[in-house]
N, C-alpha and C positions, 0 to 999 in steps of 0.2 A: 504494499499499499504506499509506503513511503519511499520507495525505490525510484520511481520515475514519474515526470509529467510531460506528457507528449513526446516521449522518447528521449527526454534530457534527464540526466541525474537530477532528483528532487533536491537535494540538499542545498546546492548553490542557489537555487530559487527560493526555498522554503526560509533560509536564515535571514533573508531580507526583511521578511515579516518580523521575526524576533528582534532583530537590530533595531527596526523602527518602533514597533509596539512596545517593547520593554523600557526603552527610555521616556517614550511618551507617558507610560503608565507611572514611571518614577517622578517625572516632573508634575503631572497632573494631581497625583496622591499627595506630594508635598504640598503643591499650591492649595488643595483643598484641605489639608491639615492645618496650615499656617496663614492662611488668608480667609478668615470666616465669610467676609462680605462676597467672595466669589463663588460661594458653595452653592447657591441657586442657579448659577450659570454653567458651572462645570461638573456637577454631580453625575449627569447622564454620562459624560465622557469618562469619569472616573469607574463608573460601573461597566461600561463596554470595555475599557481597557483592563480592568481587573479580571475580566474572563478570557479576552483575546490575547493578552501578552502571555500567560502561562500556556494557553493551547498552542500558540506560536513557538513557544521554547520546547514543548513536548514534541511538536511536529519536526523541529530542527534537530533534537536529540536523536529521535527515531530514524530520521532520514540520514544523519550522519553515520549512524551505525550500519544503515542499509549501504550507503556509499562505500564505506569501509569494507564491507563483506563483498560487494560489486568489484572493487579494485583489486582486493588481494586474495578473495576466494579461500580463506583459511590459511593462507600463507602469511608469513612475517614480512613486513616491508623492510627494505635496507634500514640500516641501523639509524641513520640520520634522520630519515622520514619517519620511522617508528617513534623516535624522541619527540618530534615536532607534532605528530599526530596525538601522542600520549599526553603531551603538554596541553594541546587543545581540548581533547576529550575529558581531561581531568576536571575542567570548569562546567561540565554539562550537569551533572547532578546538583553542584552547588547553586547554579543558575535556576535550574528548575525548581527546586525547593524554596530559594529566597523569592522567586516570582511567584509561586504559589502562596507563600505567606503574605507577601505584599498584596496580592490580590484578595485573599481572605481578609486582611486587616483592612483594606480599603472598602470592600463591601460592608463589613461591619460598621466602619467609620460612616459611611453614607446613610446607613439604614438604622444606625443606633438611634433608639428614640431619645429625644430631648430629656425626658424624665430619669434617664440613667444618671444624671448628675454631671457636673461640671468636672469633678476629678477624674470620673471614668472617661469622659470626652478627652481630656488633656492626656491621659495615659494612653489612650488608644492612639491619639494624635502623634504623640512621641515615638511610639511604637512603630507605626507607619512610616514616619520619617526615617527611622533606623533601618527597617526593612528595605525602604527605597534606596537608601545609600548602599546597603549591601547588594541589592538586585543590580544596581547601576554599576558597581565595583565589577560583580561578575559578568554582565553583559559586555562590558568593555574588555574585560581580560579574554573572555572567550573570542570575542571578535578580533581582538588583537592577535592572539595566539593562532587562530584560524586563518587570518591574513598572512601571517608569518610563515604557516606551514604551506600554504599555496604558492607563495611568491618565492620562498627560499629554496624550493625544490626543483 
């Protein structure tokens, strides 16, 4: 399912969704958390990105595994390439988990009833900002190591 799109390897196509949607989710979640006057205007975007970003990261991870299998068919790649691919793939799970956490925290933040109290709202906003920073770090590292793997080989 994650191997090809119209005869082309899916991974280079799918990663663009993750590379765009995850930073957008990061920025919109932070904006929602720290700028209360924008909440009415951007809440819908935060909700959409809270779902779309983790889905795109999951698809990128799966398509990366399919690309690896397609290219190497169970054989080990040359040592330098194996190191580059290993560096890149090491960021897949942390990126997926941090993006899932950001999505969940963002959804709770948007749908948290006001009666939950200011302290809970502040704590959730702080958690969301921390998760956004973590997801932003991992998407940048995954993207950088992936580009290095492609353009260094």
